[in-house]
N, C-alpha and C positions, 0 to 999 in steps of 0.2 A: 236279450233285451228286454225292457218293459212291456207287459200287454196291459194292463191298467196301473194307475190310473193316467196314463199318457193321453187318451182320448180327451182329456178334460183341457189339456193344452191347445186344443185344436182351434178354439174360439181367438185366440191371439196370433193366429198365422195368417201371413196375408195372402190374398187368393192367387193362384197361380193358373195361368193359361195353358193348357198341355193337351195332348192328344196321343193316340195309339202310335203314332209315327214317330214320336220323340226319342230321344238318346240322351241320358244324363250326362254332364258334362265330363271331360276325359280326366282319368287319373292315370298316372304313368304305371308302367309294368316295371318291375324290379327283377332281374336275371339273379336268382340266388343260387343256382348251381349251373352245370354246363347245359343241361336240357330243361329247368324249371323256371319258371316265371310267377311271380305273384303280384297282386295289385294290393296294396294295403290300404284299404278302406278308412275313410274319416272314422274315429271312434264315437260311439253315441247311439241315438235310435233315429229310426226312420223320421224324417221331416221335410218340409218344405225347403228349408237351405240345403239340406243334402240330396234331395230328389229320391230320397228310398236308399241311398246308396251306402252302406256303412259296414260291410264284411271284407274278407280276402279272398275272392276269386283267385284260383291258380290254375296253370296246365303244365303239362309235362308231354314234351315232345319224345316221341318214341320212333324205332325204326319204320312202324306201319302208319303211324298216324299220331293225333294229338288226345290226351286223355284231360279233361278238364275237371277241376273239384269246386263244387260251389261257385255257379256263375251270378249269383247275385240274387237280388230281391225283386225284381220285374223285368219285363220284357224290355223295357228302356234301360237299365241296367245291364242286362245281358247284352244288349247291341252294343254298349260302350264297351264291354270284355271282349267280344267277339272282334272288333275293330283292333283292339290292341294286340289281342291274340295273332290277327291276320300279318301285323307288323312283324312277327317273328318267326314265322314259318308259312309256307305255302301247302303244309299238309293238311288234310281234313281231321276234324275231330271225329273220332271214331267210338269214343266212351265217355260219359259224365257220371261223377260220383256225387251223390247229394249227403252230406254228412249227418243231417238230421231233420226234423218235421218244420221246423222253424222257417217261415217262407221267405226272410231275409236272405237265406242260404240258397234256395233252390226255384225261386219263378222264375229266374233268370234262364231256367231250361229252354222255354219257349224260343229264345233268341236262337240258341244254339240249332234247336232244330229247324228254324228258319233258313238257315244255310246248309245244314248237314242232316238233312231228315233221316237219315239211316243210322245216327249215332245211337248207341244203347245207353238208356239211362238206368242207374244202378243205386239202390239205396238199402236201409234197414228195413226188414220185413214188418216192423211195427210202423215204421215211418209210411211206408207204402200202405198200410191198412188204414192209420189215421188220416191220410191224406184222401183216401178214396171214402172215407166215414163223414168227411166234412171238414176237415182241417185245411184242406186246399181253398173252399170259398171263405172262410174265417179268415185266412192271411190275406188273401186276394183284397178284400174288403178292408182290412185293417189297414194295409200300406196305401191303399186310395185314401181312407180317412186320415190317416197321418201327414198324408203329402197334398191334402187340398185336390184330392183327383189325378195329380200328375202321374200315377200308375195305371191309369185306366188304359184298358185295352190288354192288360195282362191276361194270360189264360194259363191254367196249371197243366203241365206235362208231368204228369207222375212216373216216377220211375217203374220199370216193368220187370226189371230184374233184381233178386233179392241177393244180399250179402250176408253170408253166415260168419260168426267169429271164427278167425283162423283160416277162412278160406283164403285162395291164392289166386288172383288174375294174372296171367301172363299174357301181356300185351307189348308187341312189338320189343322183345329181348328185355323188357322191366317186370318186375314182380311186384304186384301191388297187394301187400298182405291186410287184410282186415281184422281190426280189433274192435268189437262191437259190444255193447251194454245194452241193458233194459232197466238200468238204474242209476244213472247220471244225471247229466245236465238236461235232458229232455227224455229221457228213458227211450230215446229211437236213434240212438248216437254210433256214428262209426268213427274211429281213427283209421287213417290209412298211411301204412308203410310203406314207402319206396325200398324196397331192400337192398338194391345195389347201390343206390345213391345216400344211402341211412338217412333220409328224411322222413318224417312223420307229420302227417296233416291231423291236428288233434279235434278239428272240429271245434265246437264251443266247449269241449270238455277241459281244456285248457286256453286260456286268454292270456294275452300279452298285456300285463299291467292294468287291468280292468276289473272292479268289481262285479262279480257276475250276479245275474237275474237267475235266481233258481225256483222261480215259483212252478215250472214243470218237473224238476229234478229233486234230488237227494244230495244233502252233504256227504253222506257216507260213500254213496255212489260217485261221486266227484273226486272225493279223495283218493278213492280205489283206483279210478280211471288216470288220475294224476301219477300215482304208484305206478300204474303199468304204462304210462307214457315215459317216465323215468328208466323204467326196467328194459325198455327197448333200446336205450344208450344211442339214441339217433345223433348222428352230427350236427342235423339242423332241425327244429320245430317251428312248423308253421301254424300259429293258432287261428281260431275262426274270426279274431278281431284282435287288432295290436299288431306289433312288429314281431318278425320271425326272429329266430335267436337260438343259442345253443341252450343247453339244459338250466341255465342260471334262472332265467324267467319262470320255467316250470318248476323249479325249486321255491321262488317265491310264491307261487300260488299254494303249493304245499303249506309253507309255513304259515301264510295267510289265514287258510280253513283251519289248520290245526290249532291256531293259537284262538281263534273266534270260537271253535266248538268246545274246546277245554274252558275257555272262560265264561261261557253262557251256561255250561253243564255246572262249572263250578257255582255260579249264582244263582242258578235255577235250585239246587239244592240248598240253597242258603235262603231260598224263599224270595228272591227278586223278582220283580216284573221287569218286562222288556224297557220300558222309560227309565227305570234305574240302572238297567244293565249299558244304556247306551254310551252315557260320558265316561263310563270306565272301560269300555271297548274302543271310543275314539281315541283314550289316551293310549291304550296297550297297543292298537295298531296304527298309531300314527306316522310310523315309517311308510305307510301306504296311502295316506290321504291324497297324494297327487295322481293317484290312480284314476283312471277314466270311470265315472258313473259311481263315485264315493259317495257324494252325498244324497244320491238317488236309490242305490240299493243298498247300503250298510242298515238301516233301520230296517226294512223288510226281511233283509237277512236274518236278523236277531230274531225276529218274530217267526220266522221260519225254521231256525234251529231250535228253538222252543217247543215248536209243535213236532219237530222230527225227535225229540229227546223224549216227550211225552207219548209218541206212538213205540218207543222201544219195550 
């Protein structure tokens, strides 16, 4: 998601009357396998219109309880997720995985703990560190600003259990295998594989037909993690944003990034500037022009790609 210059759009948003007891409007949960549900949130950035909700919260029902992955961007979003979850099972939530430090994915932890205070919160070690060092307050404030105060009352419930690359959490007869990175979308990223179900939750390392915000990450790292996601050979991929599906949309992201980086490198070596590169890339990447966030993120991506090439 975009961090800046999004705040500049706030002046054009209409005021919202909201408070700490509010709940975002209901979005349906989709059953994607025998034990797994996903709420596919609207694509975009937090706003007054979407009440801050724009990620893909999910849950897996195990023999012992429920495992939640990324319960959303605020306590209000989290309450909606909890209400939808309780329509699918009477089992308690025992564990919550947070895929990375960006607050649109984990500030809903508070809502889970309101109902199941003993649930274990799990995250990347660097996500936990950054949240404790101030990223929690940053994201709480950003969500409030971008929604005209709708998310007020949200409190950061930071994970307490670290997840290491290759670690396996055995929960209720299912294996949650961790694929972690320190150099991809946010540099605090987890992908979570449900081994028995052949399902991979990619976090924001892979998006479903959406042009990625990479201000906190690297092209090299995202390409590596996209390859790793494909190497898992999952039956089903659940992105952090966008629709779930098979390997095809993961391969599309790989092609998008590979083309963009190759073209930027070619034109950089030829002495071209970012504004000269953009029309060429718009043409080269026209197959992706209908992706979410195309207009907002393509230009910044080109500039960031140049910076990454210069730092090699």
